C-alpha positions, 0 to 999 in steps of 0.5 A: 795112587792119588785116587787111593789117597783121596778115598782113604782120606774121605772114607773109613772109620778113622776120618778124624785121624785123616783130618788130623793128617791133612792138618799136619801136612800143612805145617811147613806152609803155615810156618811160612805164613805166620804164627796165627795160622800155626796156632790155629792149626795146633788148636784144631788138631788139639780139639780133634784129638781130644774128641778122638780120645773120647770117641774111641776111649783111648785114655791110656796115655798115663802109661806112656813115658813121654806123657809122664815126662811132659806132664812133669815138665808142665806141672813144674811150670804151674808150680813156678806160677806161684813164684812168678814176679808177674803172674798175669804175664806167665799165666797165658804161656804156662797154660798155653803150653798144654797145646804142645802136649796134645800136639805131641800125642796127636802126632804119636797116635796119628802115626801109630793108628792111621793107614799108610796112605794118609801117613804117606800123604803127610810125609810127601807133602812135607817133602814137596814143600821142602823142595819148593822152599829149597829151590826158591832159596837157590833161586834167591842165591843166584839172582839176589831175590826170590821167586816172589821178588823178596830180597834179604836186607843183610848180605850173606843171608837169604830171606826166602818166602819169609821176606824180612824175617830172616829165620827160614833156617829154622824150618830147614833144620826142622824138616831136612832129616825127616825128608831124608828118611822119607826118601830113604824109605821110598827108594830104599837107596842109601846113596840117594839119601846121602846125596839129599843130606849133602844137598840140604847142608849146601842150602842151609849154608847159603841161607847164611844163618850160622847157628842153624847151619851148625845145627844142621851139620851136627844133626847130619853127622849124628844121623849119618853115624847111625844110619845104614850099613856099618861102613866106616869108610863110606861115612868118613868119605861123606864127612870129608866131602861135606867138609871140603865142599863147605870150606871151599864154598866159604873160602871163595865167596866174599860175603859168606867168608865174612860171615862164617870166617870173619865173624865166627872163626877169626874171633875164636882164633883171636881170643882163644877163650870161647867165653870172650868170643861170645861176650863180644856179640849181641848174644853175649849181652843177652846171655850175661843178663840171663845169668845175672837174673838167675843169680838174683833169683836162683830158687824159682827164677823170675817167672815164665815170659818175664825175662823181657821185663826183668832184662830191661832193669839197669841193675842187670847191665854190664858196661864192659860188654860191647853190645850191652845196650842190646842185652835186653830182649824178649828172651835170652836166645839160649834155651838153657839160660831161658829156663834158668832165668825164668824158672830157677834151679827148681824148673831147670832140674825138672827140665834136665830130667825131662831132657835126659830121659826123653833122649834115653827113651827115644834112642832106646826106641830107635835101638829096638825098632831101627826106625830112622824117623826116631833117629832123625827127630831125636837128632833135631831134639838133641841139637835144638836143646844143645847148650851154648848154640844160640836158639829161639825161645822154648815157649814161642809158637814158631820154634816150639811147634817145630820142636814138638812136632819132632818130639811127637815123631820120636815118641811113636811106637813104630811096629813097621816102617811108616812109608 
């Protein structure tokens, strides 16, 4: 098998697609190594893809729904440049967004036009990397440090290979369903797929990132509802097992009980008003400043990448909030508030059109093809852009690249299973 994979990568008419496939396969590794390598990888893929389009005269993207939606979104960012409070600050991020558009369609073309060997190679490398990350996290949970000796500085959180950057849950939520679908198409066994998802939920739980765990749980329930046979009893049983295991683990573990019950569930019970609960967190202070910035700049916002400048101004502070001193940040930690504060009503309306129609077209593709890669990537897209749950920035390299990898996969026209 390895010999066949090697032959198909290094020979044939589609060498450019094969190289793109190799570059796609190393994304999970580069997410562990830093933004520089992620961006270099994306730029390389972009250059190769543009060269591929020219060489093979594949210039019919304009007819694609997803291309039109992404172009509309990007044009709205360009228009917003004119109204930006700091043009130079917004310029690089606005035009840097083009790399994600090319990445989306490089992924789409790769999975539609390359041979099965190289497609499987990408998926299996993702799965292998995911398992290595998972085993390392379990090792850290058991021994207090990971296989490289890294330790988390925060009780109830795992560092994994990212050391002091406690954000490995982002990688986990991005790839776990794609890996689950790979296992399903490789084994054609629903039971193995269910077991893998339960395993991934457990590892996401011990990572200790509440927002990403909520995202993983929500994605899992959404995916399993549409996955496989219409056996309601099996699905309800799986949901029940997940719930019991989660509650049992949190109840009998001191640090995780503090993080998930003491710092999350208990405040909801105490205040009963979800707005009041949020206001008593650092995220609440970030959200409050984003709302105030939007209220002062409703039509077009302050401009992309300008929240970090504007949020430092005293007029946006709120002394009634416990964490008011930490309200200023590089972004408001919620994508909808980021778009509202930086692009105003104009940009947000375009963003909502993009969001709603992207979900509609992807779920329509799933209904027509019944391909679970569309379902998995759509689940990630939906719950990454879900309101209220804290999130990373819509524009920064680390989180955005994961989002657009999944968007690329949900835009693929699957004529047959890709594994």
